[in-house]
N, C-alpha and C positions, 0 to 999 in steps of 0.2 A: 697263832692266828695265821701266820704266813703259810704254815704247813697245810692248814685247812683250805686256804685259797688255792694253793698249788695243786692239792689233791683234787679239788673240785674242777679246776681247769683241765687237768689231765684226764679226768673222768669224762668231762663234757666233750673234749676233743676226741677221745676214744669213741664216744657214742656217735659223733658226727662221722667219723671215719668208717664205722661199722656199717653205715647205710650207703656207702660208695662202692660201686662195682664198675670195673673196667673190662669190657668184653671185646675181644678181637674176632672178627668174622673173616674166614679165609677159605682156601681150598688147597688141596695137596699140591697142585701145579704152581702155586705162588708162594710156597713155604719160604723160599729164599727172600721174599719181600716183606715178610712179617717183622714186627718189632718184638723185642724182648719185653715181657711184662714184669720182669724182675724189679723194675723201678717202682712198681705199684704193689709189691707183695704185702704191704700192711693193709691193703684193701682186698675185697673179693675180686679175683681175676679169673678169667677163663678164655680159652681160644676154642672157637667152634668151627667145624669144617662143614662146608656145604653138603658133602656127600653123607654126612651123619646127622645133620641138624637142619635139613631144608625147611622144615616147618617154622623153626625159629627165625631163619633168614626171611621168610615170607611175612611172619608176624611183625618184624621190625623193619620191613621194607628195605632190606639191604640189597642194593643194586650193583655196587662196585666192591671188588675184593682186591686186596684186603681192606677192611674198614674197622675202625675202632669206635665204639660207642661208650660214653660215660653215662652211667645211671646214678641217680641219687634218689633214695627212697622208692626205687622201682620205676622211676620216670626217667626217660631220656633227657639229658641236659646238654649233651654235646656230642657231635659226630665228626669224625675225620674219615674221608673216603679217598681211595687211591685214584679213582677216575680211570680214564682210558689207559693211562701209563702202567697200571697194575703196581704202582709203587706209592707208598705213603710218603708224605712230605718229610724231609729230614728232621724237622723240628716237631714231629708228632708228640714225642714224650714231653717236651717242654710245653706244648700247647695244653696237653692233658693236665700236667702238673699245675699250670696257671689256673685252669678251671677248677681243679680240686681245691687249691688255695682260696679261690673266691668263695666256693661253697662253705669251707670251714670258717672263713672270716665272717661270712654272713650270719653265722650262728651266734656271734657275740654282739 
């Protein structure tokens, strides 16, 4: 019985994670200020550049670069922007991880 419960739990958590996407919006001239998305490799991740994906920037109303947007089920749930400094906060990865944990916990 324990095996069944554990298997169900792992399947459910995996399903919740598969609907999470972390997208970093940036430009070539601020590459040094980007964060590494390796901490989120179990989710869908991508880095988009203004010169190549300007329509996506407009669609999501990205005004500051770099910016990181967390999506769940295709909907924006959290955004971190660099602002005028062109630097993301030092605790950006921690903030995103906290929001992801909240999303996964809300499924139970």
